[in-house]
C-alpha positions in Angstrom: 129.3 119.7 38.6 130.2 118.4 35.2 131.2 114.9 36.5 128.0 114.8 38.6 125.9 115.3 35.5 127.6 112.5 33.7 127.1 110.2 36.8 123.4 111.1 36.9 122.9 110.3 33.2 124.7 107.0 33.5 122.7 106.1 36.5 119.4 106.7 34.7 120.5 104.7 31.7 121.6 101.7 33.9 118.6 101.4 36.1 117.7 97.8 36.8 114.9 96.1 35.0 111.5 96.4 36.7 107.9 97.2 35.8 106.5 100.4 34.3 104.7 102.0 37.2 101.6 103.2 35.5 101.3 100.4 32.9 98.0 98.6 32.8 96.1 97.2 29.8 92.9 99.0 30.5 94.5 102.5 31.0 97.2 102.5 28.3 95.8 105.6 26.6 96.4 107.8 29.7 93.0 109.6 29.3 90.1 107.3 30.2 90.0 103.9 31.7 88.5 101.2 29.5 88.1 98.7 32.3 84.8 97.0 32.1 83.6 99.1 29.2 82.8 97.3 26.0 82.1 100.6 24.1 82.9 100.4 20.4 85.9 98.7 18.8 87.0 97.2 15.5 89.0 93.9 15.6 90.1 91.2 13.2 88.6 87.7 13.7 92.0 86.4 14.9 92.2 89.3 17.4 95.7 90.3 16.2 94.5 93.9 15.4 92.2 96.0 17.7 91.2 99.6 17.1 89.3 101.4 19.9 88.2 105.1 19.9 87.7 107.0 23.1 86.4 110.5 24.1 86.8 112.8 27.1 85.0 116.2 27.5 85.4 118.4 30.5 83.4 121.5 31.2 84.0 123.6 34.3 82.8 126.6 36.2 85.5 128.6 37.9 85.7 131.4 40.4 89.1 132.9 41.5 89.6 135.6 44.1 93.0 137.3 44.2 94.6 139.2 47.0 95.5 142.9 46.6 99.2 142.3 45.6 99.8 143.2 42.0 96.4 145.0 41.7 96.5 148.7 40.9 93.6 150.6 42.6 94.1 153.5 40.1 92.7 151.2 37.4 89.8 150.0 39.5 91.0 146.4 39.1 88.7 143.8 40.6 89.9 141.0 42.9 87.9 138.4 40.9 89.7 137.3 37.7 89.9 134.2 35.5 86.4 133.3 36.4 83.5 131.9 34.4 83.2 128.8 32.3 85.9 126.8 30.5 86.6 123.6 28.7 89.9 122.2 30.0 89.9 119.2 27.7 87.9 118.0 24.7 89.9 114.9 23.6 89.1 112.6 20.8 91.5 109.7 20.3 92.0 106.1 19.5 94.1 103.3 20.9 94.8 99.8 19.8 97.0 96.8 19.4 98.6 95.1 16.5 100.3 91.7 16.1 100.1 91.1 19.9 103.2 93.2 20.2 102.6 96.8 19.1 100.3 99.2 20.9 99.5 102.6 19.7 97.7 105.7 20.8 96.8 109.1 19.2 94.7 111.9 20.8 93.7 115.4 19.8 92.7 118.0 22.3 90.3 120.4 20.5 90.4 122.7 23.6 94.1 123.2 23.2 96.1 125.6 21.0 99.3 125.4 19.0 101.3 122.3 19.6 99.0 121.3 22.5 96.3 120.3 20.1 98.3 117.1 19.5 98.0 115.8 23.0 99.6 112.3 22.4 100.9 110.4 19.5 103.0 107.2 20.2 103.5 103.6 19.5 104.9 101.0 21.9 106.8 97.8 20.8 106.9 95.1 23.5 109.9 92.8 22.9 108.9 90.9 26.0 107.1 91.9 29.2 110.3 92.9 30.8 111.4 95.2 28.0 109.5 97.5 25.7 110.2 100.7 23.7 107.9 103.6 23.4 108.4 106.4 20.8 106.5 109.6 20.1 104.7 112.2 22.3 103.6 110.9 25.7 103.9 111.5 29.5 107.4 111.8 30.8 108.3 109.5 33.7 107.9 112.0 36.6 105.2 112.5 39.2 102.3 110.3 40.2 100.0 113.2 39.8 100.8 113.6 36.1 100.9 109.9 35.3 97.4 109.2 36.7 94.8 108.6 34.0 93.5 112.1 33.2 89.8 111.3 33.6 90.4 109.6 37.0 92.2 112.2 39.1 91.1 112.9 42.6 90.6 116.6 42.0 89.8 118.7 39.0 93.2 120.5 39.1 96.7 119.3 39.7 98.7 120.5 42.8 99.9 124.1 42.5 103.3 123.0 43.6 103.7 121.1 40.3 102.1 123.6 37.9 103.1 127.0 39.3 106.2 128.8 37.9 109.0 129.4 40.4 110.2 132.8 41.3 113.8 133.8 40.4 115.5 137.0 41.5 116.4 137.8 37.9 114.2 139.4 35.2 114.8 136.7 32.6 111.5 136.3 30.8 112.7 133.0 29.2 113.4 131.4 32.6 110.0 130.4 34.0 110.2 126.7 34.9 107.8 124.7 37.0 108.5 121.4 38.7 105.9 119.4 36.8 106.9 118.0 33.3 103.8 116.5 31.6 103.9 115.5 27.9 107.0 115.7 25.7 108.5 114.1 22.5 111.0 111.4 23.0 111.8 107.7 23.4 111.8 105.5 26.5 112.4 101.9 27.5 110.2 100.3 30.1 109.3 96.8 31.4 107.3 94.7 33.8 108.9 92.1 36.1 107.1 89.9 38.6 104.2 92.4 38.7 106.0 94.3 41.4 108.9 96.4 40.1 109.0 99.1 37.5 111.3 101.2 35.5 110.9 103.9 32.8 114.0 105.5 31.3 113.8 108.0 28.5 115.3 110.9 26.6 113.0 113.8 25.5 113.2 117.2 23.9 112.6 118.9 27.2 110.5 121.6 25.5 107.1 120.3 26.8 103.8 119.6 25.2 103.5 122.8 23.2 106.4 122.1 20.9 106.2 119.3 18.3 109.4 120.0 16.4 113.1 119.2 16.9 114.8 122.5 17.9 117.5 121.5 20.3 121.3 121.8 20.1 124.5 120.7 21.9 125.2 122.0 25.4 128.0 124.6 25.3 128.9 123.8 29.0 128.7 120.0 29.0 129.1 119.1 25.3 126.2 116.7 25.4 122.8 117.0 23.5 120.6 119.6 25.2 117.8 117.2 26.0 115.7 116.0 28.9 117.1 112.8 30.5 114.5 111.2 32.8 114.0 107.9 34.7 111.6 106.4 37.2 111.7 103.3 39.5 108.7 101.9 41.3 107.9 99.1 43.7 104.4 97.7 43.9 104.4 94.9 46.6 100.7 93.9 46.0 100.8 93.9 42.2 100.4 96.6 39.5 98.9 99.8 40.8 95.8 101.0 38.8 96.4 104.4 37.2 93.5 106.0 39.1 92.9 107.9 42.3 89.8 106.1 43.3 87.0 104.6 41.1 83.5 103.2 41.8 84.5 100.3 39.7 87.4 99.4 42.0 86.0 99.4 45.6 87.8 96.2 46.5 91.4 96.9 45.6 94.4 96.4 47.8 97.4 98.1 46.2 100.5 100.0 47.1 103.1 102.0 45.1 106.4 103.5 46.1 108.3 105.4 43.5 111.5 107.4 42.9 112.2 109.6 39.8 114.9 111.9 38.6 115.5 114.1 35.5 118.0 116.5 34.0 116.9 119.1 31.5 120.1 120.3 29.8 120.0 123.9 28.6 116.3 124.2 29.1 114.4 127.5 29.2 115.9 128.9 25.9 119.4 127.7 26.8 119.5 129.7 30.0 119.5 127.1 32.7 120.1 123.4 33.5 117.3 122.0 35.6 117.6 119.0 37.8 114.5 117.4 39.3 114.2 114.6 41.9 110.9 113.1 43.3 109.6 110.5 45.6 106.0 109.2 45.6 103.5 107.0 47.5 100.1 105.8 46.5 97.6 103.4 48.1 94.2 101.9 47.2 92.5 100.0 50.0 88.8 99.3 49.2 87.1 102.6 49.5 90.2 104.6 50.5 92.8 106.2 48.3 95.9 107.9 49.7 98.7 109.6 47.8 101.7 111.7 48.6 104.7 113.2 46.7 107.7 115.3 47.5 109.9 116.8 44.8 112.9 119.0 44.5 114.3 121.1 41.7 117.7 122.8 41.2 118.1 125.6 38.7 121.7 126.3 37.6 122.4 129.0 35.0 124.5 128.3 31.9 127.9 130.0 31.6 126.7 132.4 29.0 124.3 133.9 31.6 127.3 134.8 33.9 125.3 134.0 37.0 127.2 131.9 39.5 124.3 131.2 41.9 122.0 128.2 41.7 118.5 128.0 43.1 116.7 125.2 44.9 112.9 124.6 45.2 110.9 122.1 47.2 107.3 121.1 47.0 104.9 118.3 47.7 101.4 117.3 48.7 99.4 114.7 50.5 95.9 113.8 49.4 93.1 111.3 50.1 89.7 110.3 49.0 87.1 108.0 50.6 83.9 106.6 49.0 81.2 107.6 51.5 78.7 105.7 49.2 79.3 103.7 46.1 79.0 106.9 44.0 80.2 109.7 46.3 83.9 110.2 47.1 85.0 112.9 49.6 88.4 114.4 48.8 91.0 116.5 50.6 94.6 117.7 49.7 97.3 119.6 51.4 99.9 121.2 49.0 103.0 123.1 49.9 105.7 124.9 47.9 108.9 126.9 48.5 108.2 129.0 45.4 110.7 131.7 46.5 113.4 129.0 46.8 115.0 127.3 49.8 117.4 130.2 50.4 114.5 132.5 51.3 112.3 131.9 54.3 108.6 131.2 53.9 106.4 128.9 51.8 102.9 128.6 50.4 100.5 126.2 52.2 97.5 125.3 50.1 94.7 123.1 51.6 91.8 122.0 49.4 88.6 120.0 49.9 86.0 118.6 47.5 84.0 115.7 46.4 83.4 113.5 43.3 80.1 112.1 42.3 80.0 109.3 39.7 76.8 108.8 37.6 77.5 105.1 37.1 76.1 103.6 33.9 76.3 106.8 31.9 80.1 107.6 32.3 79.4 111.0 33.8 81.6 112.4 36.7 81.0 115.5 38.7 83.9 117.1 40.6 84.0 120.0 42.9 86.8 121.6 45.0 87.7 124.6 47.0 91.3 125.7 47.6 92.9 128.3 49.8 96.5 129.6 49.2 98.1 130.9 52.4 101.6 132.2 53.1 103.7 131.6 56.1 107.2 132.2 57.5 108.4 134.9 55.2 111.1 137.3 56.5 109.7 140.5 54.9 106.3 141.6 53.6 107.7 142.0 50.1 108.7 138.3 50.1 105.3 137.4 51.4 103.6 139.5 48.7 105.8 138.2 45.9 105.3 134.5 46.8 101.7 134.2 45.6 101.8 136.6 42.7 99.5 135.3 39.9 97.9 132.8 42.2 94.3 133.0 43.5 93.9 133.2 47.3 90.5 131.6 47.1 89.5 129.4 44.2 86.5 127.2 43.5 85.9 124.7 40.6 83.0 122.6 39.6 83.7 120.2 36.7 81.5 117.9 34.8 83.2 115.2 32.7 81.9 112.7 30.1 83.9 109.8 28.9 83.4 107.2 26.2 
């Protein structure tokens, strides 16, 4: 296992030069697309310095109905929880470019708490189009769903298979990983070659978006820094793929994306486990149609100090699509699945969802709505079936209104 880890790290650091999969000049902030929007910006006469603020505010109404598992009738607990109104994001940020080589971005999420208030803070130095270096807090190179521009996702919530914590047969409160990674602090190299191939290779803290300090150590088992090592390769045969999942401003696109990614989080989860993730992805924009699909795998192996010899494997994925019925109305659907109990136990979650997006063009408003059902199938025992969806709503509905600037 030790030599396998070294080979994985070496492979990530020696990936061939290609293009950063989600890089595009009008979406470099990762929050809102600036394509075709003049908005407000400050620039020098020579154009060697540009400063552009942006804004994203989301307000949603949510209703969630939970099955009876985990509810105690003695306390008259209701099946409806976590319902009402919320503000998922209230982001104010700015992006810009200096000296035709350095791009920068900083965003604050006023709806967050703790370290999540600082959503992004990075600068990017482009030595040449084939090689650039990004430093700071930004999205790790894993999963098309996360790397999509936040304000241009197909549905108002990410696939449950990415965001839900896995179930382990041990009561270790510190070990609650999920497959999705999101934002983290670190450094990566990336590039763009022939507008078709992409790479992103980086080293990160592995502590996620809620931690903005350096608190890692050396691995006791492998004697390497206990960090997150991640890489991603993409192939875009028809040119750079826009970082959106369907837009009324892009109804005549013809793009394809194929991607592979891998990461190793050494002594993650309070030094309890070593987590390996591997993913494959596909995305397509063809005029009014958007299609996307991903499959991802995670292995959790305990550190020697835990004295647990077993390792656990999880598999998840989704397929989703959207079609513009009119120039403003996009119908959406997604099927999501997850072996939340692990591959060693039978049964998995199947999670279909449907919805629509309506774009108020000219005023930057977007209305999203979705309904999702979480079902369970194939479990050996009723206990396995009951445990698999603990903490997840069987029926959920979301209506989200978004404004961007």
